C-alpha positions in Angstrom: -5.1 72.9 -43.7 -7.8 70.1 -43.8 -5.7 66.9 -43.5 -5.8 65.9 -47.2 -3.0 65.0 -49.3 -1.5 67.9 -52.1 0.0 65.8 -54.7 0.3 68.9 -57.3 1.2 72.5 -56.8 -0.3 74.6 -59.6 -0.1 77.4 -58.1 1.7 79.6 -55.7 1.5 83.1 -53.8 5.1 84.0 -52.5 4.5 87.2 -50.0 7.6 89.3 -49.0 8.8 92.7 -49.7 12.1 92.3 -50.4 13.0 91.9 -54.0 15.5 89.8 -53.5 14.2 87.5 -51.7 11.1 87.4 -53.4 12.8 86.8 -56.8 14.6 83.9 -54.9 11.5 82.0 -53.7 10.7 82.7 -57.2 13.2 80.8 -58.5 12.6 78.3 -55.9 9.1 77.3 -56.6 9.6 77.5 -60.1 12.6 74.8 -59.9 10.8 72.6 -57.3 7.4 72.0 -59.4 6.2 71.4 -62.8 5.6 75.5 -63.9 2.8 76.7 -61.3 2.0 79.5 -62.1 3.1 82.4 -59.4 1.4 85.9 -57.8 3.9 87.9 -55.6 3.0 90.8 -53.3 4.7 93.0 -51.4 3.1 94.2 -49.0 0.4 92.9 -46.3 -2.5 94.3 -47.6 -1.7 92.7 -51.2 -0.7 89.7 -50.4 -4.3 89.7 -48.2 -6.3 91.0 -51.3 -4.8 88.2 -53.4 -5.7 85.4 -50.7 -9.3 86.8 -50.8 -9.6 86.4 -54.4 -7.7 83.4 -55.3 -7.0 79.8 -54.3 -3.4 77.9 -53.9 -1.9 75.5 -53.5 1.1 77.2 -51.7 1.9 80.3 -49.9 5.4 81.7 -49.3 4.4 83.7 -46.3 7.1 86.5 -44.6 6.1 87.7 -41.0 7.9 91.0 -40.9 5.9 93.1 -43.9 5.6 96.8 -44.1 2.0 97.5 -43.4 1.3 94.4 -41.0 1.9 91.2 -39.4 2.0 87.9 -41.7 0.8 86.1 -39.0 -2.6 87.4 -39.8 -2.0 86.8 -43.5 -1.3 82.6 -42.0 -4.5 83.2 -40.0 -6.6 83.6 -42.9 -5.4 81.5 -45.7 -5.6 78.7 -42.5 -9.6 79.5 -42.2 -10.6 80.3 -45.7 -8.3 78.6 -47.9 -7.5 75.4 -46.3 -6.5 73.3 -49.2 -3.0 75.5 -49.2 0.2 74.5 -47.9 1.3 77.3 -45.5 5.0 77.6 -45.7 7.0 80.7 -43.6 9.8 81.9 -45.1 11.1 84.5 -42.7 14.2 86.1 -40.8 13.1 85.5 -36.8 14.4 82.1 -35.5 13.1 82.7 -32.1 10.7 80.0 -30.0 8.0 83.5 -30.1 7.7 83.9 -33.7 7.8 80.0 -34.6 4.9 78.9 -32.7 2.5 81.7 -32.7 3.0 80.6 -37.1 2.5 76.8 -35.8 -0.3 78.0 -34.0 -1.8 80.1 -36.3 -1.7 77.5 -39.1 1.6 77.1 -40.9 2.5 73.8 -42.4 6.2 74.6 -42.3 8.8 77.4 -41.4 12.0 78.2 -42.9 14.9 80.6 -42.6 16.1 82.8 -45.2 19.3 81.8 -46.2 19.4 78.6 -47.4 20.1 77.8 -50.8 17.7 77.3 -53.9 18.5 73.7 -54.1 18.1 73.4 -49.9 14.6 75.5 -50.3 13.7 73.6 -53.2 14.0 70.0 -51.3 11.9 71.7 -48.4 9.9 72.4 -50.3 9.1 69.4 -51.9 9.2 67.5 -48.6 6.4 69.2 -47.3 4.3 68.2 -51.0 5.3 64.8 -49.6 3.7 65.5 -45.8 6.7 66.0 -44.1 7.4 69.1 -42.0 9.4 72.0 -43.9 11.5 72.9 -41.2 15.4 74.6 -41.2 17.5 72.7 -38.8 18.0 75.3 -36.4 14.3 75.5 -36.3 13.6 71.8 -35.7 16.3 72.0 -32.7 14.7 74.5 -31.3 11.7 73.0 -31.1 12.9 69.7 -29.9 14.8 71.7 -27.3 11.4 73.7 -26.2 9.8 70.3 -25.6 12.9 69.1 -23.6 12.3 71.7 -21.3 9.5 71.5 -21.0 8.7 68.2 -20.0 12.0 68.6 -17.7 10.1 71.3 -15.6 7.1 69.4 -15.8 9.0 66.5 -14.0 10.6 68.9 -11.7 7.5 70.5 -11.1 6.0 67.3 -10.1 8.8 66.1 -7.9 8.6 69.7 -6.3 4.7 68.9 -5.4 5.4 65.6 -4.2 8.5 67.3 -1.7 5.7 69.5 -0.7 3.3 66.6 -0.2 5.5 64.5 2.0 6.5 67.4 4.4 3.1 67.7 5.0 3.0 64.1 6.6 4.0 63.7 10.3 6.8 60.6 11.0 3.7 58.4 12.3 1.4 59.3 9.1 4.7 58.2 6.7 4.4 55.1 8.8 0.4 54.2 8.8 0.2 55.1 4.8 3.3 52.6 4.3 1.2 49.8 6.0 -2.4 50.8 4.9 -0.2 50.5 1.2 0.8 46.9 2.2 -2.8 46.1 3.0 -3.0 45.9 6.8 -6.0 47.2 8.2 -6.9 49.8 10.8 -7.1 47.0 13.9 -4.3 45.5 12.5 -1.8 48.9 11.9 -2.8 49.3 16.1 -2.0 46.4 16.8 1.5 46.8 15.3 1.7 50.5 16.7 0.5 49.5 19.8 -1.9 52.6 19.3 -6.3 52.2 19.6 -7.6 51.9 16.3 -9.5 55.4 16.9 -6.4 56.8 17.0 -5.0 54.8 13.4 -8.5 56.1 12.1 -7.5 59.6 12.8 -4.2 59.6 11.1 -5.8 58.0 8.4 -8.4 60.4 8.2 -5.3 63.5 8.4 -3.5 60.9 5.6 -6.7 61.2 3.2 -7.3 64.9 3.4 -3.4 66.1 3.0 -2.9 63.2 -0.2 -6.5 64.7 -1.3 -7.3 60.6 -1.5 -10.6 59.2 -1.2 -10.1 55.4 -0.3 -7.2 52.5 0.2 -6.5 52.0 -3.3 -6.2 56.0 -4.2 -3.5 55.8 -0.9 -1.8 53.0 -2.2 -0.9 54.8 -5.7 0.2 57.9 -3.1 2.5 56.2 -0.9 4.0 54.7 -4.3 4.1 58.2 -5.8 5.8 59.4 -2.9 8.4 56.5 -2.8 6.9 55.6 0.9 5.7 52.3 -0.5 7.7 50.1 -3.0 5.2 47.0 -4.5 7.9 45.0 -6.1 
């Protein structure tokens, strides 16, 4: 939806195929807001038709509908009814459904099973700009991003190890000296090898590390823990 603040809920659409759940959501919406008009649809087709012909302040959408996927309703509302707060109400607590819904444009994701007062609080928070997320869903999101960060760190460490394995002992030695600011001639004198030999080692280093100058080589040396600038 557009980056605009929703301050009043005047109309609510509920798309839910289970009558008991629909009745609960109807009760929640009526209590949460100041007598909004409420439309209820039991199927995907009914929900889509209502979205096409009306504008709602909030839409409470189920994902598992008998004749269609609630994600398509989310996408339609997000594209064509951008002032509508879209809240998913579902039994699906897995990451695939969660992130598909958020990517499609949902502003919140609530699991069925909350009390009327809890749901009322979540919907009112959504209007205040806070994401309406069931605790289990919030924990799932945190866990997902922690794992993703850990995987990225592990991947980066693995790449560093592979890069280190490509370097010979002499190349690591020369890389350390280059990072310390020593020139080719000074490195040659210290290691008692010719400047041509040093230059060839440097050329090989640059190729293996995919760097193009001394500054980039120094950064690589720090990253690979070959050189500590402190």
